[in-house]
N, C-alpha and C positions, 0 to 999 in steps of 0.2 A: 716476674709474678706468674704463677701458674693459673691457666684458665682453660675451660672447655666450652665448646659450642655444641648446641643440640639443634639440628635442622628442623624447621617448621615452614609455614607458608611465608613467602617473601613479602607478601602484602600486609602482614600483621606486625605490630610493634614487637620489639625484642624484650623478653623477660630477663631481667638482670637479678640473679639471686645473690643475697647478702647473708652470710651465715652468722651464727651466734658467737659469743665470746670465746668459746673453746671449740668452735666448729671448723669445717673445711668442706671442700667439694664432696669428698667421699662420705661424710656424715649426713649429707642430704639423702643419701642412698638413692632410690629410684624415683623419689618424689618429683624432681624437675622433669625427668623423662616422661613420666605418666601425665604430668600437667601439659606438657607440649603436645603429646599425642591426643589428649582430650580437647585442647583448645585451638590447636593449629599455630599457636604463637611459638616462634623460635626462642632459644634461650642462650644465655651466657652465664656460666657459673665459675666463680674464681675463688682462689685462696688468698686471703689478705696476708701481708708479710707476717712471718712467725707461725703461720698455720699450714697444715697439710704439706703440699709439695712446693710451696713458695719458700724463699730464703728465710733464714732466722731473723728475729728482731735484732737490731744493733744497739738499742738503748731502751731503758725502762719506759713503761707507759706513763703518760702524764694525765692529770685530771681532764685534759682536753683531747684525749686520744680519739674519741669518737668524732669530734669536730675535725681532727686531722684526717681521719679516714674518709670523711665526706669529700675533702679536697683530693685525696688519692683517687676516689671514685670519679670525680670530675676529670682528672688527668687521664684515667683509663678510658672513659667514654670518648674523650677527645682523641686519644691515640688510636682507638678502634673505629673512629669516625661514626659513632652511634648517635643518632639524633632523635629517633622515635623509639621510646622504650617505656616499660613498666618496671618499677622497682619492687621486688619481692623480698622483704627483709624479715629475719627472725631475731628477736631479742636485741643484742647489740646491732645486728644488721638492720633491724627495723628503725632503731634510733638513728643510724647512719643515713638511712633512706630519708627520714624526715629532715635531718640536718642538710643533706644534699639539696632537697627541694627548697630549702630556705636560702640557698646561695643566690646572690643577686646576678652573678655573671655566668651561670651554668644553664644549659638547655633544660627546661623543666620536663619532668617525667609526664607521660600520658596519665599515669595514676600510680598510687602506692598501695601495695598489699602489705600491711603491717601485722606481724604475728608477735605478740608479747613484747611490744616496745617498752623501753624505759625512758620517761621524760624527766624524772627526778628520782632522787634516792629515797627509798623507804626502808623502814626497819625490817620488813619481810624480805626485802632484797638481800640485805646483809646477812640475815639469818640463813637464807638459802645458800649464800656463798660460804658462810662458816660451816654449814653442813657438808658442802662440797670439799672444803679443806679437810674435814674429818674423814671423808670418804676417800680422799686422795691416796692415803697409805693403805687402804683396804680394798684395792682392786681398780679404783678409778684410773690411777696412773697407768696401769697396764693396758686398760681399754683405750685410753687416749694415745698411748704410744703406737698402737696399730695404725693410727692416722697421721700423727705428727712426728714420729720417730724420736731422734735425739733432741728435737726442739721442745719436747713436751714439758720438761721441768720449767724452762724459761717462760714458755707460753702460760702455763698454769699460774705460776707465782706472780707474773706480771699482771695477769687478769685479776686474781684474787687480791693481790697487794694494792692495786689501784682502787678497787671498789671498797676495800676495808679501811683505806687510809683516811684520816680526818680531813685531809685536803679535798677528798672527793665529796664532802658534804655540799660543796658549792655547785655540784653538777645539777643543772636545771635548764632544760631546753624549751621551756614553755614559750619564751619570747621568740625563739627561732620558729617554733611551730605556728606562731601567728603569721608567719610569712609564707606558709604552705597554702597554695591556692588550687592545686590539682585535686582530683577526687582521691579520697583515702578510704580504703576498706580496712578497718582496724579490728583484729581478731585476738582473742585471748582465751586460754583454758580457764574454765570456771574454778579449777583447783590449783591455779598457778602458784607454785611455791616461791617464786621470785618477784611477784608483783600483785598488787591489789586491783580491785575494780576502778580505783582512782586513776589508773593509767589510761584506761579506755575513756573514762569521763573527761579527762584532760585533753585527749586528742579531739574529742567531739567539741569541747568548749573553745579550743585554741585555733584549730585549723580553719582556714577561711573558705576553702572549697567545700564541695559536697562530702559529707562524712557518713559512712555506715559502720556501725559497731556491732559486734556479735560475740557472745560468749559461746565457747564450745563445751557442752556439758561433759563433765567427768574428766576432762583433759587437764594435765598439769602444764608445765612450761613448754612442752614440745607437742602441741596438738597435731602437727603434721605427721608425727610418729605415733602418738598415743591415741589419736582419734582420726585415723587416716581417712576413712570414708567421709566423715562429716566435714573435715577440713578440706578435703579434695573437692567435694561438691560445692562448698561455699566459694573457694577460690576459682573454680571453673565458672561458676555462675557470675562472679564478679568480672572475670575477663570477657565473657561473652556479652556482658551488658555494656561494654565500652564502645 
């Protein structure tokens, strides 16, 4: 599995960045580096299997693939001997962060910064994925290939196929979210094309620790790119408050 570390102050917890369903280390661009520079927190950024510079997937996604990735994260943190950390997740990565924090046998994160998490399936989510399917043959494939290479087709159709399959109707992690006790900073673009305000409301209702929610005005599903300054200020403030 491919990973990168960004140096910061040794006394600060480690930021662990978890990318979205079609993401990878390179698609975060310079956001992790800038957040490290501003907060002093060191960081670890990694490509999940099938993404970026990690090996290709060996089997199709299942309706529990996000649960499975939470266990992969547990094994990674254990292998890297990481005990004090903050999870910074975007979309699928934010769902994985919440699922990880719900594990009974894993060291809890100091906090979670959740950007555009999915806790259950909505019509708007599937509509957004259908739009991505339409865009795939109109330039999206070529843009993704710059980051995922020959793995791109397998990655894209595994992601889209999983979310659009009837079996994915059962995806619902509200029960797991009720086991999350660390502070959660839940953020979402006000114009998110993949999720409604119900996702933030559910995080606030379910998570048992302190929860702060914030909409990023004018941003869609990737506020850290579409509203960089606003998102950056919110994340930096959250980290400095810990």
